[in-house]
C-alpha positions as CSV (number, residue, x, y, z in Angstrom):
1,M,7.6,2.7,-19.5
2,A,9.0,2.2,-23.0
3,I,7.1,4.2,-25.7
4,D,7.4,3.1,-29.3
5,M,7.0,6.2,-31.4
6,R,5.9,6.0,-35.1
7,P,7.9,8.0,-37.6
8,D,5.4,10.9,-37.3
9,G,5.9,11.1,-33.6
10,A,2.5,9.7,-32.6
11,I,1.9,7.2,-29.8
12,T,0.8,3.8,-30.8
13,A,-2.5,2.3,-29.6
14,A,-0.5,-0.4,-27.7
15,D,1.4,2.3,-25.8
16,R,-1.8,4.0,-24.8
17,I,-3.2,0.8,-23.4
18,R,0.0,0.2,-21.5
19,A,-0.1,3.8,-20.2
20,H,-3.7,3.4,-18.9
21,V,-2.6,0.2,-17.1
22,A,0.4,1.9,-15.7
23,L,-1.8,4.6,-14.2
24,T,-3.2,1.9,-11.9
25,K,0.3,1.1,-10.4
26,P,0.0,-2.7,-10.8
27,R,2.9,-3.4,-8.3
28,I,1.1,-1.6,-5.5
29,V,-2.1,-3.4,-6.4
30,E,-0.3,-6.7,-6.0
31,L,0.8,-5.8,-2.5
32,L,-2.7,-4.8,-1.5
33,L,-4.1,-8.1,-2.8
34,A,-1.4,-9.9,-0.8
35,T,-3.1,-8.7,2.4
36,A,-6.7,-9.0,1.2
37,L,-6.7,-12.7,0.1
38,P,-5.2,-14.1,3.3
39,T,-7.7,-12.1,5.3
40,A,-10.5,-13.8,3.4
41,F,-9.0,-17.2,4.3
42,L,-8.9,-16.2,8.0
43,A,-12.4,-14.8,7.9
44,A,-13.7,-18.0,6.4
45,G,-11.7,-20.2,8.7
46,G,-10.4,-22.0,5.6
47,L,-11.3,-21.8,2.0
48,P,-13.7,-18.8,1.4
49,P,-16.6,-19.0,-1.0
50,L,-15.5,-18.7,-4.6
51,G,-17.8,-15.9,-5.6
52,A,-16.8,-13.7,-2.7
53,T,-13.1,-14.5,-3.3
54,V,-13.4,-13.4,-6.9
55,G,-15.2,-10.3,-5.8
56,V,-12.4,-9.5,-3.3
57,L,-9.6,-10.0,-5.8
58,V,-11.2,-8.4,-8.8
59,G,-13.1,-5.7,-6.9
60,G,-10.1,-4.9,-4.8
61,T,-7.9,-4.6,-8.0
62,L,-10.4,-2.2,-9.5
63,A,-10.7,-0.1,-6.4
64,A,-6.9,0.1,-6.0
65,G,-6.5,0.9,-9.7
66,S,-9.1,3.7,-9.3
67,A,-7.4,5.3,-6.4
68,N,-4.0,5.0,-8.0
69,T,-5.3,6.5,-11.2
70,F,-6.7,9.6,-9.4
71,N,-3.4,9.9,-7.6
72,C,-1.4,9.9,-10.8
73,V,-3.6,12.4,-12.5
74,Y,-3.6,14.8,-9.5
75,D,0.1,14.5,-8.9
76,R,1.2,14.8,-12.5
77,D,2.9,18.1,-11.8
78,I,5.2,16.9,-9.0
79,D,5.6,13.5,-10.6
80,A,7.2,15.2,-13.6
81,I,9.8,16.8,-11.4
82,M,10.9,13.6,-9.5
83,R,13.3,11.1,-11.0
84,R,11.4,8.2,-9.5
85,T,8.1,9.2,-11.1
86,F,8.7,11.4,-14.2
87,H,8.0,8.5,-16.5
88,R,4.4,8.0,-15.2
89,P,1.9,8.4,-18.1
90,A,0.0,11.4,-16.7
91,A,3.3,13.2,-16.0
92,M,4.5,12.6,-19.5
93,G,1.2,13.7,-21.0
94,I,0.5,10.3,-22.6
95,V,-2.9,10.1,-20.8
96,S,-5.0,13.3,-20.6
97,V,-6.5,14.5,-17.4
98,R,-10.0,13.9,-18.7
99,S,-9.2,10.3,-19.7
100,G,-7.5,9.7,-16.4
101,L,-10.5,11.0,-14.4
102,W,-12.9,8.9,-16.5
103,Q,-10.8,5.8,-15.9
104,G,-10.7,6.4,-12.2
105,A,-14.4,6.9,-12.0
106,I,-15.3,3.9,-14.1
107,L,-13.0,1.6,-12.1
108,A,-14.5,2.9,-8.8
109,V,-18.1,2.2,-10.0
110,L,-17.2,-1.2,-11.3
111,S,-15.4,-2.1,-8.1
112,A,-18.4,-1.2,-5.9
113,L,-20.8,-2.9,-8.2
114,L,-18.8,-6.1,-8.3
115,L,-18.3,-6.3,-4.5
116,Y,-22.0,-5.6,-3.9
117,V,-23.1,-8.4,-6.4
118,T,-20.6,-11.0,-5.2
119,S,-20.7,-10.2,-1.4
120,N,-22.5,-7.3,0.2
121,L,-23.1,-3.6,0.5
122,L,-20.7,-3.2,3.4
123,A,-17.8,-4.4,1.3
124,A,-18.8,-2.1,-1.6
125,L,-19.0,0.9,0.7
126,L,-15.6,0.2,2.2
127,A,-14.1,0.0,-1.2
128,L,-15.5,3.4,-2.1
129,A,-14.2,4.8,1.3
130,A,-10.7,3.4,0.5
131,I,-10.7,5.2,-2.9
132,A,-11.8,8.5,-1.3
133,L,-9.2,8.1,1.5
134,Y,-6.4,7.8,-0.9
135,A,-7.5,10.1,-3.7
136,V,-8.8,12.9,-1.5
137,G,-7.5,12.4,2.0
138,Y,-3.9,11.5,1.1
139,T,-3.3,12.8,-2.4
140,M,-5.3,16.1,-2.3
141,L,-5.3,17.1,1.4
142,L,-2.3,15.6,3.2
143,K,0.6,14.8,0.8
144,R,1.6,18.4,0.1
145,R,0.8,19.8,3.5
146,T,2.1,17.7,6.3
147,P,5.1,15.4,7.0
148,Q,2.5,13.0,8.6
149,N,1.0,12.5,5.2
150,I,2.1,8.9,4.8
151,V,0.9,8.1,8.3
152,W,-2.7,9.1,8.1
153,G,-2.9,8.8,4.3
154,G,-1.6,5.3,4.6
155,A,-4.9,4.3,6.2
156,A,-6.2,3.8,2.7
157,G,-3.7,1.0,2.1
158,C,-5.1,-0.8,5.2
159,M,-8.6,-0.9,3.8
160,P,-8.3,-4.2,1.8
161,V,-8.3,-6.2,5.0
162,L,-11.5,-4.6,6.1
163,I,-13.0,-5.1,2.6
164,A,-12.0,-8.7,2.5
165,W,-13.4,-9.5,6.0
166,A,-16.6,-7.7,5.3
167,A,-17.0,-9.5,2.0
168,I,-16.7,-12.9,3.7
169,T,-18.5,-12.3,7.0
170,G,-20.8,-9.3,6.2
171,S,-19.5,-7.5,9.3
172,I,-16.4,-6.1,11.0
173,S,-14.9,-7.5,14.2
174,W,-11.7,-6.9,16.2
175,T,-9.7,-9.3,14.1
176,P,-9.7,-7.2,10.9
177,V,-9.2,-4.1,13.0
178,V,-6.0,-5.6,14.4
179,L,-4.9,-6.5,10.8
180,F,-5.7,-3.0,9.8
181,L,-3.4,-1.7,12.6
182,V,-0.6,-4.0,11.4
183,V,-0.7,-2.5,8.0
184,F,-1.2,1.0,9.4
185,F,1.9,0.8,11.6
186,W,3.9,-1.0,8.8
187,T,3.4,1.8,6.3
188,P,5.7,4.5,7.8
189,P,8.7,2.2,8.3
190,H,8.1,0.8,4.8
191,Y,7.8,4.2,3.1
192,W,10.2,6.5,5.0
193,P,13.3,4.5,4.1
194,L,12.4,5.0,0.4
195,A,11.8,8.7,1.1
196,M,15.2,9.0,2.7
197,R,16.7,7.6,-0.5
198,F,14.8,10.1,-2.7
199,R,14.8,13.0,-0.3
200,D,16.1,15.5,-2.9
201,D,13.3,14.5,-5.3
202,Y,10.6,15.3,-2.7
203,A,12.3,18.5,-1.7
204,A,12.5,19.7,-5.3
205,A,8.8,18.9,-5.7
206,G,7.8,20.7,-2.5
207,V,6.5,17.6,-0.8
208,P,7.1,17.6,3.0
209,M,7.9,14.0,3.4
210,L,9.4,13.4,6.9
211,P,13.0,12.9,5.6
212,V,12.7,16.3,3.9
213,V,11.8,18.3,7.1
214,R,13.6,16.1,9.7
215,T,17.1,14.8,10.2
216,D,18.0,11.2,9.4
217,A,18.4,10.6,13.1
218,Q,14.9,11.8,13.8
219,V,13.5,9.8,10.9
220,S,15.3,6.6,11.9
221,A,13.9,7.0,15.5
222,S,10.4,7.4,14.1
223,I,10.9,4.3,12.0
224,L,11.8,2.4,15.1
225,W,8.7,3.6,17.0
226,Y,6.4,2.5,14.2
227,A,8.2,-0.8,13.7
228,W,7.7,-1.7,17.4
229,A,4.0,-0.8,17.2
230,M,3.7,-2.9,14.0
231,V,5.3,-5.9,15.7
232,A,3.1,-5.4,18.8
233,A,0.0,-5.3,16.6
234,S,1.0,-8.5,14.8
235,L,1.4,-10.3,18.1
236,A,-1.8,-8.9,19.4
237,L,-3.6,-10.8,16.7
238,I,-2.7,-14.1,18.4
239,P,-5.2,-13.8,21.3
240,V,-7.7,-11.7,19.3
241,A,-8.2,-13.9,16.3
242,P,-7.1,-16.3,17.9
243,M,-4.1,-17.5,15.9
244,G,-2.2,-20.8,16.2
245,W,1.4,-21.7,16.9
246,V,2.5,-21.4,13.2
247,Y,1.5,-17.8,13.0
248,G,2.8,-17.1,16.5
249,I,6.3,-18.4,15.9
250,G,6.4,-16.9,12.4
251,A,5.2,-13.5,13.4
252,A,7.7,-13.3,16.3
253,A,10.6,-14.3,14.0
254,L,9.6,-11.9,11.2
255,G,9.1,-9.1,13.7
256,A,12.6,-9.7,15.2
257,A,14.1,-9.6,11.7
258,F,12.3,-6.4,10.8
259,L,13.4,-4.7,14.1
260,S,17.0,-5.9,13.5
261,E,17.1,-4.1,10.2
262,A,15.5,-1.0,11.6
263,Y,18.1,-0.9,14.4
264,L,20.9,-1.4,11.9
265,L,19.6,1.6,10.0
266,R,19.5,3.6,13.2
267,R,23.1,2.7,14.1
268,R,24.4,3.6,10.7
269,V,22.6,6.9,10.6
270,L,23.9,7.9,14.0
271,A,27.4,6.9,13.0
272,G,27.2,8.9,9.8
273,E,28.1,6.0,7.7
274,S,27.7,6.3,3.9
275,S,26.1,2.9,3.8
276,A,23.0,4.3,5.5
277,N,21.2,4.9,2.2
278,A,21.8,1.4,1.1
279,T,20.5,0.1,4.4
280,A,17.4,2.2,4.1
281,M,16.7,0.7,0.7
282,R,17.3,-2.8,2.1
283,L,14.8,-2.0,4.8
284,F,12.3,-0.8,2.2
285,H,12.5,-3.9,0.1
286,G,12.6,-6.1,3.3
287,S,9.5,-4.5,4.6
288,I,7.6,-5.8,1.5
289,T,8.9,-9.3,2.1
290,Y,7.9,-9.0,5.8
291,L,4.3,-8.1,5.0
292,A,3.9,-10.7,2.3
293,L,5.2,-13.5,4.6
294,L,3.2,-12.3,7.6
295,F,0.0,-12.5,5.6
296,L,1.0,-15.8,4.2
297,L,1.1,-17.0,7.7
298,V,-2.4,-15.5,8.2
299,A,-3.6,-17.5,5.2
300,I,-2.0,-20.8,6.4
301,D,-3.1,-20.6,10.0
302,P,-6.7,-21.7,9.5
303,F,-5.5,-25.0,8.0
304,V,-3.2,-25.8,10.9
305,P,-4.7,-27.9,13.7
């Protein structure tokens, strides 16, 4: 984040605003909304009610922003050590701990209130649960203690599908549970390739991400296991929802492409090729495309005869 300093070294008001926005990690919020909105379409069997849709989008944005803000404030010490995160506002001291905590709390309350007003109490409670899972479960309890941090902590990132379904239907059924599992199993093969690339950063910060405490061969094997589970969950949605032929063909093709990249990473790691890191980053970026396209198919399916 660029900071425009005045001659006296002070931070401008515009920089402070940008810093508070940056605390919410907007790019991550966008990815979460990319799973929530299609789920709302599927829950409604077409176009969902406008009020509930606005609640899901805005309320979901506020909830994710709250969780990410708490994460940035708590992790400011290790973020300052890592090359990938040293520029975050809390790590740089641009946003104080007090201001960050107030921001996280206000966003959490606004999220719950908006979801309650536009949809129902269940959606509001699920949003608060998602914030607690990420801010407390992942950030405070798991991240610095276990290499399985991203597995169980990643459950918070699966919550938008439950929130969206609850906002539209007022209940939870097997369909959003399967969607939850898709995102749950997607998270490790999405994040571990990135952690392989920044292994030294995590090691320096004392964060036991799997690539820090396991060999690349072990990590690539774990990526494959979770990738297979993710594809299986995506295909299980076909009979559970049920989904039509567009989703079925698309999910199978996307799954095959994802597995192909995961196996390529595995082969290059076992061969000791220097290109393994580049392949890991390609899998990381490709995993984002996979999830976005899969949920696009989820949104399209209700409109296909």
